[in-house]
C-alpha positions in Angstrom: -11.9 31.8 11.8 -11.8 30.2 15.3 -8.5 30.0 17.1 -7.1 26.5 17.0 -6.6 24.8 20.4 -4.0 22.2 21.1 -5.4 18.8 20.8 -4.5 15.6 22.6 -4.0 13.1 19.8 -3.6 9.3 19.8 -1.9 8.0 16.7 -2.6 4.4 15.5 -0.5 2.9 12.7 2.0 0.1 12.0 4.0 0.1 8.6 6.2 2.6 6.8 3.3 4.5 5.2 2.0 5.2 8.7 5.4 6.1 10.1 5.9 8.7 7.4 2.7 10.5 8.6 3.7 10.2 12.2 7.1 11.6 11.4 5.5 14.6 9.7 3.3 15.3 12.7 6.3 15.2 15.0 8.6 17.4 12.9 6.3 20.0 11.2 6.7 23.3 12.9 3.1 24.3 12.1 1.7 21.3 14.0 1.2 22.4 17.6 -0.9 19.5 18.8 0.3 16.8 21.2 0.8 13.1 20.3 0.1 11.6 23.7 0.3 7.9 22.8 0.8 5.6 19.8 -1.1 2.3 19.1 0.6 -0.2 16.8 0.0 -3.9 16.0 1.9 -6.5 18.1 5.5 -7.2 17.1 5.7 -9.8 14.4 8.4 -12.5 13.7 10.8 -11.3 11.0 14.0 -12.5 9.4 15.5 -15.9 9.2 15.5 -16.3 13.0 11.9 -15.2 13.2 12.7 -12.8 16.0 9.8 -10.6 17.2 10.4 -7.2 15.5 8.6 -3.9 16.1 7.1 -2.1 13.2 8.2 1.2 11.9 5.6 3.3 13.8 6.5 1.6 17.1 10.3 2.2 16.5 9.7 5.9 15.7 7.4 6.4 18.7 9.9 4.8 21.1 12.7 6.9 19.7 10.7 10.0 20.5 9.8 8.8 24.0 6.1 8.3 23.2 4.2 5.6 25.0 3.2 2.7 22.8 0.2 0.3 23.2 -0.2 -2.9 21.3 -3.5 -4.7 22.1 -4.3 -7.8 20.0 -7.6 -6.1 19.4 -10.1 -3.9 21.2 -12.1 -6.9 22.5 -9.2 -7.6 24.8 -9.9 -6.9 28.4 -9.1 -3.3 29.4 -8.1 -2.1 25.9 -10.9 0.3 25.4 -10.6 1.6 29.0 -6.9 2.2 28.5 -7.6 4.3 25.5 -10.3 6.3 27.3 -7.9 7.0 30.2 -5.7 8.9 27.7 -8.5 11.3 27.2 -7.8 11.9 23.5 -9.5 14.7 21.6 -8.8 12.9 18.4 -7.5 9.6 17.1 -5.6 9.5 13.8 -5.5 6.1 12.1 -3.1 5.3 9.3 -2.7 1.7 8.1 -3.2 0.4 11.6 -4.4 -3.0 10.5 -7.0 -3.5 13.2 -10.7 -2.8 13.0 -12.0 -0.3 15.5 -15.5 -1.0 17.0 -18.0 1.8 17.4 -17.2 1.9 21.2 -13.6 2.9 20.3 -14.6 5.4 17.6 -16.8 7.2 20.2 -14.0 7.6 22.7 -12.1 10.7 21.3 -14.0 14.0 21.6 -13.7 14.7 17.9 -13.9 11.1 16.8 -11.4 9.1 14.7 -10.0 10.1 11.3 -8.3 7.9 8.8 -5.7 8.5 6.2 -6.7 6.3 3.3 -4.5 5.9 0.2 -7.2 6.3 -2.4 -9.5 9.0 -3.8 -12.6 7.7 -2.0 -14.9 6.2 -2.8 -12.9 4.7 -5.7 -11.0 2.0 -3.7 -12.1 0.9 -0.3 -10.3 -1.9 1.6 -6.8 -3.2 2.4 -4.9 -2.6 -0.9 -6.0 0.6 -2.6 -2.6 1.5 -3.9 -2.0 -1.8 -5.6 -5.5 -2.1 -7.0 -5.3 1.4 -8.5 -2.1 0.4 -10.3 -3.5 -3.0 -11.3 -6.6 -1.4 -12.7 -4.7 1.1 -14.8 -6.0 4.2 -13.0 -4.5 7.4 -14.3 -4.9 9.2 -11.0 -5.1 8.4 -7.3 -4.5 10.2 -4.1 -5.1 10.3 -0.3 -8.4 10.9 1.4 -8.7 12.0 5.0 -12.0 10.8 6.3 -14.1 10.6 9.5 -14.2 7.0 10.5 -17.5 5.2 11.0 -18.4 1.5 11.5 -18.3 0.8 7.8 -15.2 -0.2 5.7 -13.8 3.1 4.6 -17.3 4.6 4.2 -17.0 7.6 6.4 -17.5 11.3 5.4 -14.5 12.8 3.5 -12.7 15.7 5.1 -9.9 16.4 2.6 -8.3 15.0 -0.6 -4.8 15.2 -2.1 -4.4 14.1 -5.7 -1.5 12.6 -7.8 -1.1 11.1 -11.2 0.0 7.4 -11.7 2.7 7.4 -14.3 2.8 4.7 -17.0 5.8 3.0 -15.4 4.9 3.7 -11.8 5.1 0.8 -9.3 3.2 0.4 -6.1 6.5 1.0 -4.3 6.9 4.3 -5.9 3.3 5.3 -5.4 3.5 4.5 -1.7 6.3 7.1 -1.3 4.4 9.7 -3.3 1.2 9.2 -1.4 3.0 9.5 2.0 4.4 12.8 0.9 1.1 14.3 -0.2 -0.9 12.7 2.6 1.0 14.3 5.5 0.3 17.9 4.6 -3.4 17.1 4.0 -3.5 15.4 7.4 -2.0 18.4 9.2 -4.4 20.8 7.6 -7.4 18.6 8.4 -6.4 18.3 12.1 -6.3 22.1 12.3 -9.7 22.4 10.7 -11.1 20.0 13.2 -9.5 21.9 16.1 -11.1 25.2 14.9 -14.5 23.6 14.0 -14.0 24.5 10.3 -14.0 21.0 8.9 -16.6 20.3 6.1 -17.4 16.6 5.9 -18.6 15.3 2.5 -20.6 12.1 2.2 -19.3 9.4 -0.1 -21.3 8.1 -3.1 -21.4 4.4 -2.4 -22.4 3.6 -6.0 -18.8 4.7 -7.1 -17.0 2.4 -4.7 -14.8 -0.7 -5.5 -13.4 -3.2 -3.0 -9.5 -3.2 -2.9 -9.0 -6.8 -1.5 -5.8 -7.7 0.2 -3.1 -9.0 -2.2 -2.6 -12.7 -2.1 0.6 -14.5 -3.1 -1.5 -16.7 -5.5 -2.3 -13.6 -7.5 1.3 -13.0 -8.1 1.6 -16.0 -10.4 1.5 -14.7 -14.0 -1.1 -16.0 -16.4 0.6 -15.6 -19.8 -2.7 -16.1 -21.6 -3.8 -12.6 -20.5 -3.2 -9.4 -22.4 0.3 -8.0 -22.1 -1.1 -4.7 -20.8 -2.9 -6.5 -18.0 0.2 -8.5 -17.0 2.4 -5.4 -17.1 0.1 -3.6 -14.7 0.1 -6.6 -12.3 3.9 -6.6 -12.3 3.9 -3.0 -11.3 1.1 -3.4 -8.8 2.8 -6.3 -7.0 6.1 -4.5 -6.6 7.3 -4.4 -3.8 5.2 -7.3 -2.6 4.5 -10.1 -3.2 6.3 -9.6 -6.6 4.9 -11.2 -9.7 6.5 -14.5 -10.7 6.5 -17.2 -13.3 8.1 -20.7 -13.6 10.6 -21.5 -16.3 12.2 -25.0 -16.4 11.2 -25.6 -12.8 12.7 -22.3 -11.6 10.4 -19.8 -10.0 11.5 -16.4 -11.3 10.4 -13.1 -9.8 9.6 -10.4 -12.3 10.2 -6.9 -10.9 9.9 -4.8 -14.0 8.6 -5.2 -17.6 7.3 -3.1 -20.4 4.8 -3.9 -23.2 6.6 -4.9 -26.4 5.9 -5.7 -30.0 5.7 -9.3 -31.2 3.3 -12.2 -31.2 3.7 -15.9 -30.4 2.3 -18.7 -28.3 1.6 -17.5 -24.8 4.5 -17.8 -22.4 7.1 -18.4 -25.1 10.4 -16.5 -25.3 10.4 -14.8 -28.7 13.6 -12.6 -28.3 16.5 -12.9 -26.0 19.7 -10.9 -25.8 21.5 -8.5 -23.5 19.1 -5.7 -24.5 15.8 -7.4 -24.1 14.0 -10.6 -23.1 10.6 -10.7 -24.8 7.8 -13.2 -23.9 4.6 -13.6 -25.9 1.3 -13.2 -24.1 -2.3 -14.1 -24.9 -2.3 -10.8 -26.8 0.9 -8.8 -27.4 4.1 -9.4 -25.6 6.3 -8.2 -22.7 9.9 -7.2 -22.5 11.1 -8.4 -19.1 13.5 -5.7 -17.7 14.4 -6.9 -14.2 14.3 -10.5 -12.9 15.3 -12.4 -9.7 16.3 -16.0 -9.8 15.9 -18.3 -6.7 18.5 -17.5 -4.1 19.8 -14.4 -6.0 19.1 -10.7 -6.1 17.1 -8.7 -8.6 19.1 -8.1 -11.7 18.7 -6.1 -15.0 18.5 -8.2 -18.1 21.9 -7.2 -19.4 23.6 -8.4 -16.2 21.5 -11.6 -16.0 22.2 -12.6 -19.6 25.9 -12.5 -18.9 25.7 -15.5 -16.7 22.3 -17.1 -17.3 21.7 -16.8 -21.0 21.2 -20.5 -21.4 18.1 -20.4 -19.3 16.4 -17.9 -21.5 16.8 -19.3 -25.1 14.3 -18.4 -27.8 11.5 -20.9 -28.0 11.5 -21.9 -24.3 8.2 -21.5 -22.6 7.2 -20.2 -19.2 4.6 -22.4 -17.6 1.0 -21.2 -17.9 -1.2 -20.7 -14.9 -5.0 -21.1 -14.6 -6.7 -18.3 -16.5 -8.1 -15.5 -14.4 -10.4 -12.6 -15.2 -8.7 -9.5 -16.5 -8.9 -6.3 -14.6 
């Protein structure tokens, strides 16, 4: 086995998922390569005051004294030249949020690699974690791949697997994938440094497109099967959170489980401090955690103590336009 040389690495990422990987690179004692710069998306307005706020990756990099670059895109004058001046051996991209043109992919000596939150080629695109939960996949994972000009089409360098539990939300899956992705990334960088990486081409016929989640998708269609709705609720937690309208109130639904019982779609068929059951197009759902406008997410027992009158048996949630089931 060849002796690994220390690589000059540029890291590109923006949200928490990316920050977890950068943190691992900076703290793992076995990682002897240098993070010479970080790229992150421009600061975004946040909070009630809409103050420009740096993302998690930028905050971590600045805390560690690492230079941060935030071009709007790589068509911006001087952006590519700035990257080239850093003379990177490798660029690591994790949930960066910007497309990299081929001219940028060609700058690092060893190219650019991406940490993708799916067992490629299963889910390509912006929301692989949420789409895996929504589709009812039993397993997912992280793929480290060599980037090319396509959308998540590059050769695969490593995979880490994990199961998706029956109550697992996207929020929980994000954390699990960050934990298993970081060790796979560290091993892959060492393999690239020693020349021992073994790329594997993807089978395009097995791919699906994981489109970005829209707020419109979060509106529950009670005419769908209870199993489909329950998966959507888990998929859209932590964002944008599934919701439904009852008596003019838009209610966010954080957690639910499939329950027994039948009735007209959207109708409350059981309501007490133990459960709130709503009939679906087929089957029913027991709503476990809800959030009323202006309030915080509450378990059903606590909510029924103060808002029981809103959830009487026979009341009906408003139906939305039918959509195709996953």
